[in-house]
C-alpha positions in Angstrom: -18.6 50.0 -42.2 -19.9 52.2 -39.2 -19.9 51.2 -35.6 -23.8 51.2 -35.4 -23.8 48.6 -38.3 -21.2 46.4 -36.4 -23.5 46.6 -33.5 -26.4 45.3 -35.4 -24.8 42.0 -36.2 -25.7 38.7 -35.0 -26.1 39.7 -31.5 -28.9 42.1 -32.2 -31.2 39.2 -33.4 -30.4 37.0 -30.4 -30.8 33.2 -30.6 -34.3 33.8 -32.1 -33.2 32.3 -35.6 -31.5 29.4 -34.2 -34.5 28.4 -32.1 -36.6 28.8 -35.5 -34.5 26.8 -37.3 -34.4 24.1 -34.5 -38.1 24.0 -34.5 -38.4 23.8 -38.1 -35.8 20.9 -38.2 -37.9 19.2 -35.3 -41.2 19.7 -37.2 -39.6 18.0 -40.3 -38.1 15.0 -38.1 -41.5 14.6 -36.7 -43.3 14.7 -40.0 -40.8 12.3 -41.4 -41.1 9.8 -38.6 -45.0 10.1 -39.2 -44.7 9.2 -42.8 -42.6 6.2 -41.8 -45.0 5.1 -39.5 -48.0 5.3 -41.9 -45.8 3.5 -44.6 -44.8 0.7 -42.4 -48.6 0.4 -41.2 -49.9 0.5 -44.8 -47.4 -2.2 -45.7 -48.0 -4.6 -43.2 -51.6 -4.4 -44.0 -51.1 -5.1 -47.6 -48.9 -7.9 -46.8 -51.3 -9.3 -44.2 -53.1 -12.0 -46.6 -49.9 -13.1 -48.6 -49.2 -15.8 -46.0 -52.0 -18.2 -47.3 -49.8 -20.7 -49.4 -47.6 -23.3 -48.0 -44.0 -21.9 -46.7 -45.2 -18.7 -47.3 -45.3 -17.3 -43.7 -43.8 -13.7 -43.2 -42.0 -14.7 -40.1 -42.0 -13.2 -36.7 -42.0 -9.4 -36.0 -38.1 -9.4 -35.6 -37.7 -11.0 -39.1 -40.1 -8.7 -40.8 -38.7 -5.7 -39.2 -35.0 -6.7 -40.2 -36.3 -7.4 -43.9 -38.2 -4.1 -44.0 -35.1 -2.1 -42.9 -32.9 -3.8 -45.4 -35.5 -2.8 -48.1 
């Protein structure tokens, strides 16, 4: 291997690939949180009319959140 090939290693690119990977990962995390939020909103909207009978209340928000997390 020549000296010029050794110098053109990882330091030649700098931190640019690392920042690109971090941006891609951050974008993926934001996308997944967005999809989770939409899924939660859609589920709550679908369950809105399910507490019409006796003893079928969905409970408080904390209980609903706990059950949703377990699911």
